[in-house]
Steps between C-alpha positions, in 0.01 A plus 500: 500500500161671493442875522397507866817316610715726284327810640551374857868428438554843341320679786697311765827576319418870476399522867815317616717724281325809635555380859868447423540847345319669789721318752817577304418871477414506871834343588678777309314780680441362849734201522791710627316536831522124562865402440433123531205499261141623492311794356156657502350351187169481314573147376208373710255681269548290184559182701173552690312568176652180359392289797153658520446428129649153475518362852742390764720268293547747214578776750750279683676397178497857365653637820759220504602584141518869587732418792719289270520794258641711784797265513601633158540854633771459761368287781694474825542126556680338791321164515246308282237508776551876547459540124163324524380699804613838365403477134247255351315392815402845640345595167346159444311527831344824375290260296331405828278803442320259269335326796246782492490540121141375481391757759683782321347394168142439617434785740471870435560831674633508854488122543729452200746755640502329841574162339769661285672655804476175700628287210802721438567526875515120526734479202722784625519339847639181348745706292618671817536162672727376218724805526511483881598131494775575249622786719507287814673203340747671268546860616487468881868595526396861425266499801790509744369459856142565385249215466531387133122457465436857610789630290370322189141611562602863556711493183243333271163621632521866388542432129261202490227689690553818294486295178179334622329830589597685182423202275163437662403865463583475129307171473201659673496785251543263205221265614265789573550655158581206273353190664311403183837476320691337784251225580456217253163488321402176674538682833293798380202267443525384861507862621185581305317205660604604852405869476 
């Protein structure tokens, strides 16, 4: 294995581990508010950095692994499909932020921040969709007479949206101050040609 592959593997491992730790800590401090799962977490920050640096597939796999790691810390499982839609899949789809990775890596200033916010909004929307589907299919009994889609959306949207906003603010600050460290050198050359 050459140095660049080793470096990539190490960076991805560190970012996935950091995402897991941030999510675990968040579940301790804000998880009590959502008795059936969920917390306001900064796990999107390292997962977005991962997908912006290494692309959609690496981001998807990294998020999937992070979701699998959550299973080791006391997951609430009632069905294999629910397990998929509540744990690995919602974090795997955060890798979808990678669809705008080239834009984030090759633009500067306000344009970069707009692409960053749009990319993470797309990814967070798909995460929310996963949690809502799981809520409708497997937790609709808690909705009572209420529409299960509305019940699931009202339950899941606050923590997913709050996580998105807080994480994207942190990402904005990081990319404004440390973009030369966060963007791979190959991408920096493209930025210099554009500006």
